[in-house]
N, CA, C and O atoms as a GROMACS GRO file, in nm:
protein
  472
    1MET      N    1   0.107  -0.127   0.003
    1MET     CA    2   0.001   0.003   0.009
    1MET      C    3   0.081   0.116  -0.023
    1MET      O    4   0.197   0.085  -0.047
    2THR      N    5   0.057   0.228  -0.031
    2THR     CA    6   0.128   0.339  -0.064
    2THR      C    7   0.073   0.439   0.020
    2THR      O    8  -0.044   0.428   0.055
    3LYS      N    9   0.170   0.571   0.071
    3LYS     CA   10   0.135   0.640   0.162
    3LYS      C   11   0.029   0.723   0.127
    3LYS      O   12   0.032   0.758   0.009
    4PRO      N   13  -0.065   0.766   0.194
    4PRO     CA   14  -0.177   0.891   0.125
    4PRO      C   15  -0.096   0.993   0.099
    4PRO      O   16   0.006   1.020   0.162
    5LYS      N   17  -0.155   1.068  -0.024
    5LYS     CA   18  -0.093   1.185  -0.019
    5LYS      C   19  -0.088   1.329   0.040
    5LYS      O   20  -0.022   1.426   0.004
    6ASN      N   21  -0.188   1.313   0.154
    6ASN     CA   22  -0.195   1.413   0.234
    6ASN      C   23  -0.096   1.416   0.378
    6ASN      O   24  -0.083   1.504   0.464
    7CYS      N   25  -0.042   1.302   0.365
    7CYS     CA   26   0.080   1.257   0.506
    7CYS      C   27   0.159   1.372   0.476
    7CYS      O   28   0.195   1.419   0.368
    8ILE      N   29   0.186   1.421   0.640
    8ILE     CA   30   0.304   1.541   0.652
    8ILE      C   31   0.405   1.493   0.726
    8ILE      O   32   0.388   1.408   0.813
    9PRO      N   33   0.530   1.550   0.695
    9PRO     CA   34   0.634   1.515   0.809
    9PRO      C   35   0.615   1.513   0.936
    9PRO      O   36   0.522   1.582   0.979
   10VAL      N   37   0.682   1.450   1.013
   10VAL     CA   38   0.658   1.445   1.166
   10VAL      C   39   0.696   1.609   1.227
   10VAL      O   40   0.645   1.677   1.317
   11ALA      N   41   0.783   1.627   1.154
   11ALA     CA   42   0.839   1.786   1.220
   11ALA      C   43   0.747   1.879   1.172
   11ALA      O   44   0.750   1.984   1.237
   12ASP      N   45   0.662   1.876   1.077
   12ASP     CA   46   0.526   1.972   1.023
   12ASP      C   47   0.443   1.943   1.155
   12ASP      O   48   0.417   2.033   1.236
   13ALA      N   49   0.409   1.830   1.168
   13ALA     CA   50   0.342   1.795   1.266
   13ALA      C   51   0.328   1.848   1.404
   13ALA      O   52   0.232   1.900   1.461
   14LYS      N   53   0.456   1.818   1.444
   14LYS     CA   54   0.520   1.895   1.589
   14LYS      C   55   0.485   2.042   1.565
   14LYS      O   56   0.420   2.095   1.655
   15VAL      N   57   0.521   2.126   1.449
   15VAL     CA   58   0.500   2.258   1.443
   15VAL      C   59   0.330   2.287   1.467
   15VAL      O   60   0.301   2.379   1.543
   16LEU      N   61   0.241   2.224   1.417
   16LEU     CA   62   0.127   2.256   1.393
   16LEU      C   63   0.085   2.221   1.531
   16LEU      O   64   0.007   2.305   1.576
   17GLN      N   65   0.116   2.111   1.626
   17GLN     CA   66   0.078   2.113   1.769
   17GLN      C   67   0.138   2.200   1.857
   17GLN      O   68   0.084   2.230   1.964
   18ALA      N   69   0.239   2.240   1.823
   18ALA     CA   70   0.303   2.360   1.896
   18ALA      C   71   0.210   2.485   1.901
   18ALA      O   72   0.182   2.554   1.999
   19ASN      N   73   0.167   2.499   1.772
   19ASN     CA   74   0.117   2.625   1.755
   19ASN      C   75  -0.030   2.639   1.851
   19ASN      O   76  -0.057   2.731   1.928
   20TRP      N   77  -0.124   2.501   1.817
   20TRP     CA   78  -0.218   2.475   1.930
   20TRP      C   79  -0.208   2.499   2.068
   20TRP      O   80  -0.293   2.558   2.136
   21ASN      N   81  -0.090   2.446   2.111
   21ASN     CA   82  -0.054   2.426   2.246
   21ASN      C   83  -0.019   2.545   2.295
   21ASN      O   84  -0.028   2.554   2.417
   22ASN      N   85   0.035   2.675   2.213
   22ASN     CA   86   0.087   2.799   2.232
   22ASN      C   87  -0.039   2.894   2.196
   22ASN      O   88  -0.026   3.013   2.226
   23ASN      N   89  -0.126   2.863   2.152
   23ASN     CA   90  -0.253   2.968   2.134
   23ASN      C   91  -0.382   2.926   2.190
   23ASN      O   92  -0.448   2.975   2.282
   24GLN      N   93  -0.409   2.810   2.104
   24GLN     CA   94  -0.573   2.764   2.158
   24GLN      C   95  -0.547   2.701   2.323
   24GLN      O   96  -0.618   2.743   2.414
   25ALA      N   97  -0.465   2.623   2.343
   25ALA     CA   98  -0.453   2.526   2.475
   25ALA      C   99  -0.438   2.642   2.566
   25ALA      O  100  -0.524   2.654   2.653
   26LYS      N  101  -0.343   2.731   2.561
   26LYS     CA  102  -0.363   2.849   2.672
   26LYS      C  103  -0.471   2.930   2.655
   26LYS      O  104  -0.509   2.989   2.757
   27ASP      N  105  -0.516   2.945   2.577
   27ASP     CA  106  -0.666   3.033   2.614
   27ASP      C  107  -0.760   2.924   2.673
   27ASP      O  108  -0.847   2.973   2.745
   28ILE      N  109  -0.765   2.790   2.663
   28ILE     CA  110  -0.896   2.727   2.700
   28ILE      C  111  -0.841   2.687   2.868
   28ILE      O  112  -0.924   2.653   2.952
   29GLU      N  113  -0.696   2.697   2.899
   29GLU     CA  114  -0.646   2.672   3.039
   29GLU      C  115  -0.698   2.820   3.113
   29GLU      O  116  -0.770   2.822   3.212
   30LYS      N  117  -0.655   2.920   3.056
   30LYS     CA  118  -0.707   3.052   3.107
   30LYS      C  119  -0.831   3.052   3.127
   30LYS      O  120  -0.866   3.057   3.245
   31ALA      N  121  -0.945   3.046   3.014
   31ALA     CA  122  -1.071   3.044   3.051
   31ALA      C  123  -1.134   2.945   3.148
   31ALA      O  124  -1.230   2.989   3.212
   32THR      N  125  -1.089   2.792   3.176
   32THR     CA  126  -1.137   2.730   3.262
   32THR      C  127  -1.044   2.686   3.381
   32THR      O  128  -1.071   2.597   3.461
   33GLY      N  129  -0.945   2.751   3.379
   33GLY     CA  130  -0.874   2.751   3.497
   33GLY      C  131  -0.802   2.602   3.507
   33GLY      O  132  -0.775   2.564   3.621
   34THR      N  133  -0.770   2.520   3.405
   34THR     CA  134  -0.751   2.398   3.434
   34THR      C  135  -0.697   2.328   3.278
   34THR      O  136  -0.773   2.343   3.182
   35LYS      N  137  -0.585   2.264   3.260
   35LYS     CA  138  -0.526   2.193   3.135
   35LYS      C  139  -0.653   2.144   3.074
   35LYS      O  140  -0.759   2.140   3.136
   36ASP      N  141  -0.636   2.105   2.941
   36ASP     CA  142  -0.745   2.004   2.868
   36ASP      C  143  -0.689   1.946   2.782
   36ASP      O  144  -0.577   1.979   2.741
   37VAL      N  145  -0.775   1.822   2.724
   37VAL     CA  146  -0.677   1.743   2.664
   37VAL      C  147  -0.643   1.798   2.542
   37VAL      O  148  -0.693   1.904   2.507
   38CYS      N  149  -0.537   1.719   2.450
   38CYS     CA  150  -0.505   1.813   2.302
   38CYS      C  151  -0.496   1.683   2.229
   38CYS      O  152  -0.430   1.695   2.126
   39ALA      N  153  -0.546   1.555   2.253
   39ALA     CA  154  -0.554   1.453   2.160
   39ALA      C  155  -0.660   1.340   2.210
   39ALA      O  156  -0.677   1.309   2.328
   40VAL      N  157  -0.732   1.280   2.093
   40VAL     CA  158  -0.788   1.189   2.096
   40VAL      C  159  -0.777   1.061   2.032
   40VAL      O  160  -0.767   1.052   1.910
   41THR      N  161  -0.779   0.954   2.115
   41THR     CA  162  -0.739   0.815   2.026
   41THR      C  163  -0.856   0.705   2.004
   41THR      O  164  -0.914   0.640   2.091
   42PHE      N  165  -0.870   0.703   1.894
   42PHE     CA  166  -0.948   0.574   1.860
   42PHE      C  167  -0.873   0.448   1.785
   42PHE      O  168  -0.782   0.455   1.702
   43ASN      N  169  -0.938   0.335   1.836
   43ASN     CA  170  -0.903   0.189   1.810
   43ASN      C  171  -0.930   0.212   1.685
   43ASN      O  172  -1.029   0.271   1.642
   44ILE      N  173  -0.791   0.135   1.586
   44ILE     CA  174  -0.785   0.153   1.459
   44ILE      C  175  -0.914   0.051   1.384
   44ILE      O  176  -0.962   0.079   1.274
   45ASP      N  177  -0.956  -0.062   1.463
   45ASP     CA  178  -1.055  -0.167   1.410
   45ASP      C  179  -1.201  -0.022   1.436
   45ASP      O  180  -1.254   0.034   1.340
   46GLN      N  181  -1.224  -0.002   1.531
   46GLN     CA  182  -1.344   0.126   1.546
   46GLN      C  183  -1.347   0.189   1.422
   46GLN      O  184  -1.446   0.185   1.351
   47LEU      N  185  -1.233   0.254   1.388
   47LEU     CA  186  -1.213   0.390   1.314
   47LEU      C  187  -1.229   0.292   1.159
   47LEU      O  188  -1.290   0.352   1.070
   48GLN      N  189  -1.181   0.159   1.127
   48GLN     CA  190  -1.215   0.125   0.992
   48GLN      C  191  -1.387   0.070   0.995
   48GLN      O  192  -1.458   0.056   0.895
   49GLN      N  193  -1.420   0.050   1.110
   49GLN     CA  194  -1.564  -0.001   1.121
   49GLN      C  195  -1.655   0.094   1.044
   49GLN      O  196  -1.722   0.079   0.942
   50PHE      N  197  -1.628   0.242   1.159
   50PHE     CA  198  -1.695   0.351   1.123
   50PHE      C  199  -1.648   0.412   0.956
   50PHE      O  200  -1.732   0.495   0.920
   51ILE      N  201  -1.578   0.400   0.889
   51ILE     CA  202  -1.543   0.417   0.753
   51ILE      C  203  -1.630   0.334   0.692
   51ILE      O  204  -1.716   0.376   0.615
   52ASP      N  205  -1.614   0.198   0.724
   52ASP     CA  206  -1.702   0.124   0.642
   52ASP      C  207  -1.834   0.116   0.632
   52ASP      O  208  -1.898   0.073   0.536
   53TYR      N  209  -1.891   0.174   0.770
   53TYR     CA  210  -2.041   0.222   0.763
   53TYR      C  211  -2.096   0.316   0.707
   53TYR      O  212  -2.208   0.321   0.658
   54VAL      N  213  -1.991   0.421   0.716
   54VAL     CA  214  -2.006   0.533   0.659
   54VAL      C  215  -2.027   0.538   0.473
   54VAL      O  216  -2.112   0.605   0.414
   55LYS      N  217  -1.935   0.458   0.418
   55LYS     CA  218  -1.940   0.411   0.289
   55LYS      C  219  -2.092   0.316   0.267
   55LYS      O  220  -2.173   0.326   0.175
   56ALA      N  221  -2.095   0.249   0.352
   56ALA     CA  222  -2.218   0.131   0.316
   56ALA      C  223  -2.352   0.228   0.309
   56ALA      O  224  -2.437   0.222   0.219
   57GLU      N  225  -2.353   0.315   0.418
   57GLU     CA  226  -2.459   0.399   0.448
   57GLU      C  227  -2.491   0.483   0.320
   57GLU      O  228  -2.599   0.497   0.263
   58SER      N  229  -2.380   0.530   0.292
   58SER     CA  230  -2.365   0.656   0.176
   58SER      C  231  -2.411   0.614   0.052
   58SER      O  232  -2.471   0.689  -0.026
   59ALA      N  233  -2.377   0.456   0.024
   59ALA     CA  234  -2.410   0.404  -0.127
   59ALA      C  235  -2.552   0.378  -0.140
   59ALA      O  236  -2.616   0.374  -0.244
   60ILE      N  237  -2.604   0.356   0.012
   60ILE     CA  238  -2.749   0.331  -0.016
   60ILE      C  239  -2.839   0.468  -0.048
   60ILE      O  240  -2.942   0.455  -0.115
   61LYS      N  241  -2.798   0.600   0.001
   61LYS     CA  242  -2.844   0.707  -0.029
   61LYS      C  243  -2.795   0.770  -0.163
   61LYS      O  244  -2.819   0.882  -0.208
   62GLY      N  245  -2.722   0.669  -0.213
   62GLY     CA  246  -2.642   0.721  -0.384
   62GLY      C  247  -2.570   0.837  -0.351
   62GLY      O  248  -2.602   0.942  -0.408
   63ILE      N  249  -2.454   0.835  -0.248
   63ILE     CA  250  -2.362   0.934  -0.242
   63ILE      C  251  -2.242   0.848  -0.254
   63ILE      O  252  -2.219   0.750  -0.184
   64ASP      N  253  -2.159   0.899  -0.359
   64ASP     CA  254  -2.047   0.820  -0.411
   64ASP      C  255  -1.920   0.837  -0.349
   64ASP      O  256  -1.829   0.754  -0.338
   65SER      N  257  -1.927   0.983  -0.299
   65SER     CA  258  -1.797   1.006  -0.245
   65SER      C  259  -1.794   1.099  -0.100
   65SER      O  260  -1.747   1.211  -0.083
   66PRO      N  261  -1.866   1.006  -0.001
   66PRO     CA  262  -1.895   1.096   0.125
   66PRO      C  263  -1.745   1.115   0.181
   66PRO      O  264  -1.647   1.058   0.133
   67GLY      N  265  -1.741   1.215   0.300
   67GLY     CA  266  -1.669   1.256   0.344
   67GLY      C  267  -1.664   1.232   0.506
   67GLY      O  268  -1.773   1.197   0.551
   68ILE      N  269  -1.550   1.246   0.609
   68ILE     CA  270  -1.555   1.228   0.727
   68ILE      C  271  -1.528   1.391   0.803
   68ILE      O  272  -1.423   1.451   0.780
   69ARG      N  273  -1.595   1.428   0.860
   69ARG     CA  274  -1.570   1.570   0.926
   69ARG      C  275  -1.532   1.538   1.046
   69ARG      O  276  -1.578   1.433   1.090
   70VAL      N  277  -1.427   1.626   1.145
   70VAL     CA  278  -1.361   1.571   1.249
   70VAL      C  279  -1.421   1.747   1.340
   70VAL      O  280  -1.369   1.856   1.315
   71TYR      N  281  -1.530   1.725   1.436
   71TYR     CA  282  -1.574   1.805   1.519
   71TYR      C  283  -1.519   1.818   1.652
   71TYR      O  284  -1.520   1.721   1.728
   72PHE      N  285  -1.468   1.936   1.687
   72PHE     CA  286  -1.395   1.964   1.811
   72PHE      C  287  -1.540   1.963   1.919
   72PHE      O  288  -1.639   2.033   1.899
   73ALA      N  289  -1.528   1.883   2.014
   73ALA     CA  290  -1.640   1.910   2.125
   73ALA      C  291  -1.585   1.937   2.254
   73ALA      O  292  -1.468   1.962   2.284
   74ALA      N  293  -1.695   1.928   2.334
   74ALA     CA  294  -1.677   1.894   2.497
   74ALA      C  295  -1.765   1.846   2.591
   74ALA      O  296  -1.880   1.884   2.574
   75TYR      N  297  -1.748   1.783   2.673
   75TYR     CA  298  -1.850   1.717   2.755
   75TYR      C  299  -1.863   1.824   2.861
   75TYR      O  300  -1.775   1.906   2.890
   76ASN      N  301  -1.979   1.814   2.913
   76ASN     CA  302  -2.061   1.904   2.996
   76ASN      C  303  -2.163   1.831   3.116
   76ASN      O  304  -2.278   1.866   3.138
   77ASP      N  305  -2.094   1.728   3.181
   77ASP     CA  306  -2.157   1.656   3.270
   77ASP      C  307  -2.080   1.628   3.393
   77ASP      O  308  -1.960   1.657   3.395
   78LYS      N  309  -2.145   1.566   3.512
   78LYS     CA  310  -2.080   1.519   3.653
   78LYS      C  311  -1.961   1.476   3.608
   78LYS      O  312  -1.867   1.522   3.673
   79GLU      N  313  -1.928   1.391   3.507
   79GLU     CA  314  -1.801   1.293   3.516
   79GLU      C  315  -1.686   1.396   3.441
   79GLU      O  316  -1.570   1.376   3.480
   80SER      N  317  -1.702   1.491   3.349
   80SER     CA  318  -1.623   1.544   3.278
   80SER      C  319  -1.688   1.698   3.193
   80SER      O  320  -1.797   1.721   3.141
   81ASN      N  321  -1.560   1.784   3.210
   81ASN     CA  322  -1.604   1.905   3.103
   81ASN      C  323  -1.473   1.906   3.042
   81ASN      O  324  -1.405   2.006   3.063
   82LYS      N  325  -1.422   1.810   2.968
   82LYS     CA  326  -1.281   1.800   2.888
   82LYS      C  327  -1.324   1.787   2.744
   82LYS      O  328  -1.434   1.749   2.706
   83ALA      N  329  -1.238   1.818   2.681
   83ALA     CA  330  -1.278   1.821   2.503
   83ALA      C  331  -1.261   1.702   2.482
   83ALA      O  332  -1.200   1.623   2.553
   84THR      N  333  -1.324   1.679   2.363
   84THR     CA  334  -1.327   1.558   2.285
   84THR      C  335  -1.344   1.582   2.125
   84THR      O  336  -1.331   1.698   2.087
   85VAL      N  337  -1.366   1.499   2.043
   85VAL     CA  338  -1.404   1.521   1.881
   85VAL      C  339  -1.497   1.409   1.877
   85VAL      O  340  -1.506   1.312   1.952
   86PHE      N  341  -1.565   1.445   1.771
   86PHE     CA  342  -1.647   1.350   1.736
   86PHE      C  343  -1.619   1.328   1.550
   86PHE      O  344  -1.583   1.420   1.476
   87LEU      N  345  -1.643   1.206   1.511
   87LEU     CA  346  -1.631   1.223   1.340
   87LEU      C  347  -1.774   1.184   1.332
   87LEU      O  348  -1.849   1.113   1.400
   88ASN      N  349  -1.791   1.284   1.183
   88ASN     CA  350  -1.951   1.325   1.121
   88ASN      C  351  -1.918   1.250   0.957
   88ASN      O  352  -1.811   1.258   0.897
   89ALA      N  353  -1.999   1.202   0.927
   89ALA     CA  354  -2.027   1.158   0.782
   89ALA      C  355  -2.066   1.296   0.702
   89ALA      O  356  -2.153   1.370   0.748
   90THR      N  357  -2.000   1.324   0.586
   90THR     CA  358  -2.063   1.434   0.497
   90THR      C  359  -2.108   1.380   0.402
   90THR      O  360  -2.075   1.262   0.385
   91GLU      N  361  -2.214   1.455   0.288
   91GLU     CA  362  -2.252   1.423   0.174
   91GLU      C  363  -2.147   1.391   0.039
   91GLU      O  364  -2.167   1.330  -0.066
   92SER      N  365  -2.041   1.453   0.086
   92SER     CA  366  -1.906   1.466  -0.014
   92SER      C  367  -1.787   1.511   0.029
   92SER      O  368  -1.773   1.594   0.119
   93ASP      N  369  -1.700   1.459  -0.033
   93ASP     CA  370  -1.554   1.483   0.035
   93ASP      C  371  -1.482   1.611   0.030
   93ASP      O  372  -1.364   1.638   0.049
   94ASP      N  373  -1.605   1.698  -0.007
   94ASP     CA  374  -1.555   1.863  -0.060
   94ASP      C  375  -1.557   1.924   0.113
   94ASP      O  376  -1.634   1.870   0.192
   95GLY      N  377  -1.493   2.004   0.145
   95GLY     CA  378  -1.468   2.050   0.271
   95GLY      C  379  -1.617   2.150   0.307
   95GLY      O  380  -1.646   2.196   0.418
   96ASN      N  381  -1.692   2.166   0.184
   96ASN     CA  382  -1.824   2.258   0.220
   96ASN      C  383  -1.932   2.172   0.208
   96ASN      O  384  -2.046   2.219   0.199
   97SER      N  385  -1.910   2.033   0.206
   97SER     CA  386  -2.041   1.974   0.173
   97SER      C  387  -2.116   1.966   0.316
   97SER      O  388  -2.068   2.009   0.422
   98ALA      N  389  -2.220   1.916   0.304
   98ALA     CA  390  -2.328   1.940   0.417
   98ALA      C  391  -2.292   1.797   0.471
   98ALA      O  392  -2.237   1.701   0.418
   99ASN      N  393  -2.355   1.822   0.625
   99ASN     CA  394  -2.343   1.699   0.707
   99ASN      C  395  -2.439   1.607   0.677
   99ASN      O  396  -2.546   1.656   0.642
  100ASN      N  397  -2.432   1.497   0.680
  100ASN     CA  398  -2.506   1.386   0.653
  100ASN      C  399  -2.564   1.320   0.784
  100ASN      O  400  -2.521   1.229   0.855
  101TYR      N  401  -2.687   1.406   0.792
  101TYR     CA  402  -2.719   1.355   0.959
  101TYR      C  403  -2.787   1.223   0.939
  101TYR      O  404  -2.836   1.190   1.047
  102GLY      N  405  -2.810   1.138   0.851
  102GLY     CA  406  -2.880   1.005   0.860
  102GLY      C  407  -2.761   0.897   0.878
  102GLY      O  408  -2.784   0.777   0.870
  103ILE      N  409  -2.644   0.943   0.900
  103ILE     CA  410  -2.530   0.850   0.972
  103ILE      C  411  -2.526   0.893   1.107
  103ILE      O  412  -2.554   1.011   1.130
  104ASP      N  413  -2.493   0.815   1.206
  104ASP     CA  414  -2.457   0.854   1.326
  104ASP      C  415  -2.321   0.837   1.346
  104ASP      O  416  -2.250   0.746   1.305
  105PRO      N  417  -2.278   0.979   1.445
  105PRO     CA  418  -2.105   1.038   1.435
  105PRO      C  419  -2.058   0.907   1.531
  105PRO      O  420  -2.120   0.815   1.584
  106LEU      N  421  -1.958   0.934   1.526
  106LEU     CA  422  -1.860   0.805   1.614
  106LEU      C  423  -1.760   0.940   1.713
  106LEU      O  424  -1.696   1.036   1.670
  107ASN      N  425  -1.783   0.897   1.844
  107ASN     CA  426  -1.755   0.949   1.946
  107ASN      C  427  -1.665   0.845   2.041
  107ASN      O  428  -1.621   0.743   1.987
  108LEU      N  429  -1.640   0.870   2.176
  108LEU     CA  430  -1.606   0.793   2.270
  108LEU      C  431  -1.473   0.729   2.211
  108LEU      O  432  -1.467   0.606   2.212
  109GLY      N  433  -1.364   0.803   2.160
  109GLY     CA  434  -1.228   0.774   2.174
  109GLY      C  435  -1.154   0.770   2.310
  109GLY      O  436  -1.237   0.771   2.401
  110SER      N  437  -1.029   0.765   2.355
  110SER     CA  438  -0.974   0.788   2.460
  110SER      C  439  -0.901   0.925   2.478
  110SER      O  440  -0.848   0.970   2.376
  111ASN      N  441  -0.893   0.986   2.573
  111ASN     CA  442  -0.818   1.110   2.607
  111ASN      C  443  -0.675   1.086   2.694
  111ASN      O  444  -0.678   1.042   2.809
  112ARG      N  445  -0.574   1.115   2.638
  112ARG     CA  446  -0.432   1.103   2.737
  112ARG      C  447  -0.465   1.200   2.815
  112ARG      O  448  -0.512   1.313   2.800
  113TRP      N  449  -0.425   1.124   2.919
  113TRP     CA  450  -0.456   1.256   3.056
  113TRP      C  451  -0.303   1.221   3.133
  113TRP      O  452  -0.266   1.104   3.132
  114PRO      N  453  -0.221   1.321   3.196
  114PRO     CA  454  -0.242   1.436   3.154
  114PRO      C  455  -0.206   1.462   3.006
  114PRO      O  456  -0.125   1.383   2.958
  115PRO      N  457  -0.252   1.555   2.928
  115PRO     CA  458  -0.218   1.589   2.798
  115PRO      C  459  -0.081   1.607   2.787
  115PRO      O  460  -0.029   1.672   2.878
  116TYR      N  461  -0.016   1.570   2.708
  116TYR     CA  462   0.130   1.575   2.636
  116TYR      C  463   0.176   1.639   2.503
  116TYR      O  464   0.094   1.636   2.411
  117ALA      N  465   0.291   1.693   2.482
  117ALA     CA  466   0.244   1.772   2.364
  117ALA      C  467   0.302   1.619   2.253
  117ALA      O  468   0.355   1.513   2.286
  118TYR      N  469   0.265   1.668   2.132
  118TYR     CA  470   0.297   1.564   2.012
  118TYR      C  471   0.453   1.504   2.010
  118TYR      O  472   0.487   1.424   1.923
   0.00000   0.00000   0.00000
């Protein structure tokens, strides 16, 4: 299998994550008074199952090139007020495509605590 064309070097990823830590993470910590998660891990089999689910359900609806959008989110309950992400199917792989609300999003990855930089 060949490497996907949108892969970036590790050094570039470190710069991007450092940018987030030096900006957004500091603002979140200042606003909430505590550090927040900076990464969410999903099991690879769970991700593949979600991709297969999105492809199958999209095909039923006649969507040939679905996408998956990553949304930043946060819990707000007795157990946690920390950040998370969820993955949502879209009606195409275009960045401006509509969400496909007929497919349930994927959530419940695990958060590394305490947060560590990439």
